[in-house]
N, C-alpha and C positions, 0 to 999 in steps of 0.2 A: 374293122369298121367301128367308128365311135360317133354316131350322130343319130338323133331321133328322126324316124320316119314312120308314117302309119302304114299298115299292111295294105297291099294292093299295088305298091310300087317297089321294085326290087333293083336298085341301081347297082351295077357292077363296074368298077373303074378299070380301064385298061391304061396302065401307066406307061407313058412314052418318055424315056429318059431325055429326049431332045426337047420336050415341051417345057416352056417357062410358065410356071404357075403363080409366080410372085405377084404380077399385076392383077390377076384374077382374084387372088386371095385378099389383096389390099382392097379391091373394090367390094368384095363380099364382107370384109371387116366393117365397111361403112354401113352395111345393112344391120349387122349386130349392134353397132353403135346407135343407129337410129331407133331400133325397137327397144333397146335399153333406155334410151333417152325419153321416148314417148311413154313407156310404161311408168317411169318414175316421175314424170310430170304429174301423174295421178296423186303422188304423195303430197304435193303442194296444192293440188286441186281439191283434195278431199276436205281439208279444214276450211278452204274457201267456200265450197258448196255447203258445208255444215252451217256456216253463218248466213249464207245467202238464202238457203231454203229452211233454216231453223231445224236441222235434222238431229235426231238422237244418234248415239254412237252406232246402234244397230243399223239405222238407215244409212249412215255414212259408210260403214264397211260393206253394206249391200252393194254399193257402187263398185267396189273392187270385186265382189263376188260375181257380179254380172260380167266383169272383165274376164275372169278366169273360167267361167262357164263356157265362154267362147272357145277355149282350148278343147273342151270335151265335144262341143257341138260341131266345130269346124274342122277338126283334124282329119276325119275320114273323107269328107267332101274335098278337102285340100289334096289328099293323096290321089283321089280320083281325077281331079283337075290336072295334077302333075302327070299322071299316066296318059292323059289325053293330049295335053299341049306341050309337055316338056318342062324342064326345070327353069330355064331362062324366062320363058313367057309367064310362068307361074310367079316368079319373083316380081316381074313387072306388074302383074295383076294384083299381087299383094300390096305393093306400094301404092297403086292407084286406089285400091279399096281403103287403105289407111288415109290417103289424101281426101277422099270423099267424106270419110268419117270426121276428119279434122274440120273440114268446111261445115259439116253438119253441127259441130260443136258451136260454131259461131251463130248458127240459127237458134240453137238451144239457149244460148246466152242472150240473144235478142228478145226472146219471148217474155221472160225466161221460164224454162220448164224442166223440172226434175225428171219427168218421164222421158222427154226427148233426149236429155243428157244421157240417161241410161242406154237408150237405143243407140246413140252415136258412139258411145264408148264400146258397146258391143261390136259395132261395125269396125272400129279401129282395131279392136282385139282380134277379130276374125281375120283381118288383113295380116296382122302380126303372126297369127297361127299359120297362115299359108307360107309366110316367109320362114318360119321355124321349120316346118315340114320340108320345105325345099332347100333351104340354105345349109342346115346342119349336116345332113348326109352328103351334100355336095362338097362341103369343106372336108369331110372325113375321107371321101374316096378320091378326090382329085389330088394327085401327088403320090408319093411313096407310101405304101400301106403301113410300113413300120413307123412312120412319123405322124400317123393320123391323130393320135391323142395330143401330140404337141401342137398340131395345127388348130385343133378344136379348142384347146386351152388358150392359145394366143388370141383367137377371135373372140372367145368368151371374155378375155381381159378387155378387149375393145368395147364389148357390151357393158362392162363395168365402168369404163371411161364415160360412156353415155349416161349411165345412172348417176355418176358422180357430178356431172355438169348440169343435169336436168334440174336439181333442186335450186341451184343458183339462178337459172333461167326463170323457173317458176316463181321463186321468191321475189325476183326483181320485177317481172312483167305481170304477174298475177297478184301475189300477196302485197307487194310493194305499192301497187296502184289501187288498192282497195281499202276501204274504211275498216273492214273486219280484219284484214291482214296486218294493218299497222297499229291496231289498238292493243293496249296492254291487257293480257288475260282475255277471258271470255267477254263478249260484248253483244248486246241485243240491238240489232239494227232497225231503223225505221224502214217503212216501205220504200221510200225514195232512196235511202242508202243501199238497200238490198238490190234495187234495180240498177243503181250506178255501179255497185260492186260486180254484178253479173256481167257488165260490159267489159270488164278488165280481161275476160277470157278471150275476147274476139281477136285482138292483135297477135297474141302468142300462137293461136291455132291457125291463123292465116299464114304466119311465117312458117309453121310446121308443114302446112299443106303445100306451100311453094317448094320447100326443100324436098319433100317426098316426090312431087311431080318431076322435078329436075332429076332426081336420082333414078326415077323410073325411066326417063328418056336415056340417061347414061347407060343403065343396065341393058336396055333394049338394043342399043347400038354397039355394045361392047362384045368383042369376039371371045366369049367364054369357052374354055376347052370343053370338048364334047365328052359325055360319059358313055362308055361302052355298054352295050346290052346284049352282046352275042351269047352270053351264057345265062341270060335271064330265064329262059324256058327250063333249062336244066336245073337251075336253082329251085324253081317252083315245084318241080317234081321231086327233087331231093328233100325238100322241107316236109313233104307229106309223110315221110317215114318217122318223124320225130314229134315229141310233145314238148311244148313250152313249159308245162307244169312239172316236168322232171328236173327243172333247174332251180335250186333253192335260191341262188343269188338273184334271179329275176323275180321269183314269187315274193320274196321279202323286199326286193328293190322297188317294186311298184308302190307299195304303201310308204316306203322310205321317201320317195320323191313326193308323194302326195302329202305326207306329214311335214316334210321339210318346208314345202311351199307355204303351209299354214304359218310356220314360224317366221320365215323371211318376210312374207307380205304383212303379217300382223305387226311386226316391229316397224317396218317402213311406213305403214299407213297411219299408225297411231303415234309415231315419233314426235311430230310437231305439236300435237295436242298435249302429249305427256311432258315434254320439256318446257312448254309454255306455262305450266302450272306454277303458282306462287311458291310452293314448297319444294320445287325442283330447280328450275333456272329462272323462272319469272321473265320469260322473253316474249316479245311479240311473235306472231306467226311468221312474219318476214324474217326476223332474226333466227328463229328456230329452223327455217328452211335452209339457211346457210350452214347450220350445223349438220343438217341431214346430209349434205354433200360429203362431210367427213365420214359418215357411216358407209356410204357407197364407195368413197375413196378407199376405205379400208378393205372393201371387197376386191377392188382392183389390185391393190398391193398384195393381198393375200393370195390371189390367183397366180400372179407372177411368182411369188415366193413359193407357193405350194407346188407349182410346176417343177421348180428346181429341187425342192425337197424330195419329191416323189421319184426323182431320178436315182436317189440313194437309199430311200426307205420305202417299205411296203405301203401301198396306197391305203389299204385297210387300216393299218396302224396310224397313219397320218390322219385319216378321217376320224378315228377314235379320239386322238389327242385334241383335234379341233372341236369335236362335239363336247368333250369334257370342259374345255375352255368356254364354250358357248353356254353350257349349263351353269357354270360358276358365275359368269358375269350377269346372267339373267336373274339369279338369286340375289346378287348384289343390287340389281335394279329394283327388285321387288321390296327388299327389306332395308333400303337406305333412302335418304332424301338428299336434296341439294345437288351440287355439282357432281358428287360421287355417283349418284343414280344416273345422271345425264351421261357422264363419260363411260360408265359401264354399258349403257345401252348403245352408245356409239361404237364401243369396242366389239360388240357382238357381230358387226359387219365383217371384221377381220376373220372371225372364227367361222362365219357362214360362207366365206368366200369359195372354198373348194368343194363345198358339199354337193351342189347340183352336178357339176361335171364328174366328180369322183364317184358318186352314187350311180350315175348313168353309166360310166365306164365299167364299174364293177358289176352292174346289173346285166350287161350284155356279154360279159366275159364268158367264153366257152359255149356260146349259143350256136356257133357254126352256121348251118343253113337256116337257122331260126332267127338270125340276128335282126332281120327287117321287121318281123312280127313283134319281137321283143322290144325293139326300139319304138314301135308304134304305141305299144301299151305304156311305155315309160313317158312318152310325150303327152299322152292323154292324162297321165297322172298329175301333170302340171295343174289340172283343174282343181287340185287340192287347195290352191290359193283362194278358191271361192268360199271355203269354209272359214275364212277370216271373219265372216259374219258371226261366228260363234264367239270370237274374242270380243266383238262389238257388244254382243249380248252380255258377256261377263263384265265388261266395262260399265255398262248401264246399271247392272244389278249388284255388282260387288266392288266396283271401283276400278278406275283405269289402271292404276299401278298393280293391283291384285291380278288383273287379267293377264299379266305377263307370266304368271305361273303356267298358263297353257303353253307358252313358248318354251319354258324350261322343260316341260313334259315331252315336247316334241324332240328336244335335243337328246333325251334319254333313248328314244326309239332309234335315232341315228346312231347312237353309241352301240346299241344292240346290233344294228345292222353291220356296223363296222367290225365288230368283234366276232360275230357268229353268222348272221344272216347273209353276209356277202360271200361266204365260202362257196366255191363252185361245187356242183354235183353233176355227174353225168356230162362232163365237159366234152364238147365235140371239137374236132380239129378245124381251125379257122380256114385252112386252105380249101375246105369244101365250099366256100362261098366266094372265093376270089381266085383268079388265075393270073 
């Protein structure tokens, strides 16, 4: 099993060779696409809100911190909801929560209000958390157990497709329709201009809300394959005999996910502001948003390529190589200027691509009947993205370019995990959790 789920729900798939899972997986891939798309809209929304509300870098990155705090707050309630109403209804509920938050963003833009914006982004992120907790394990267990990792990597690539397209959408409909987004470099807006710029958020989020509502209706009416639970009671009893903390790969994997998210989100959130600087690329925010698509596109390409590479090479060794590459390009970003610094920051997307799914897979390896609890802890570690506010503080006090040294330090922990922390200890046989 290779997918995040919080403790309290323990799905066990009963694979039926006669069942066709392709249509269901294709539909579920659309969920991964949408939550990747909406998450990365934030990367174009942040520089927009920075100019509208005249925010510091610390206040700007606090917006993303609120987003990732939702992963910590909402993951356990999400698991409880899934246990009560099932996976399919929980996915529908998650989509409707996201749609409500998207409509709330139009209200926040109409006021406009920084506080209401934070609340609505938290609502959207809570809906995404519910989708994460429901959809990831569903993809992992529906189908042949031996191809679980392949399925999860495939739908994660669709998530990257959403992250690649979102910056273009945001650059055109948010930044391209605002005074702050089309101005060269930093600009101080008048009160009237800030009110006008705030309105540019309304149309994009109305469109997003409509798509989410339609997708919720489709999911509700689609005959998703059932997940077996005949052995669920046996698994709960079996898990009581073991301790999660005897597994080194999980113990070090939880902070690996936490720290990796600081790196990924910090790069994405500050990319537009960084490359817009006169000594880097001297672009408008709208133009920089289009380049951000290349960073996320690199993540999509890297996941497809990494999936193929790991069929021939050890996953830990591949993770080590990618973390070294990420460390090198971040140093180039910090200590150079001009197009070299911009393209090195874009390139880090390629090296970040395999990190989350590979750390996750290595983290649950050998957990046997403890897989569900371990997965729950790993998904809660996504809350590490909330600490991007630390990079915002560094950017305010030591300079935006210097703040990327934090990202470089994060890559070194991933390297440590790949070479040593991911080695399994006290591995349990996987057949104890699935029949």
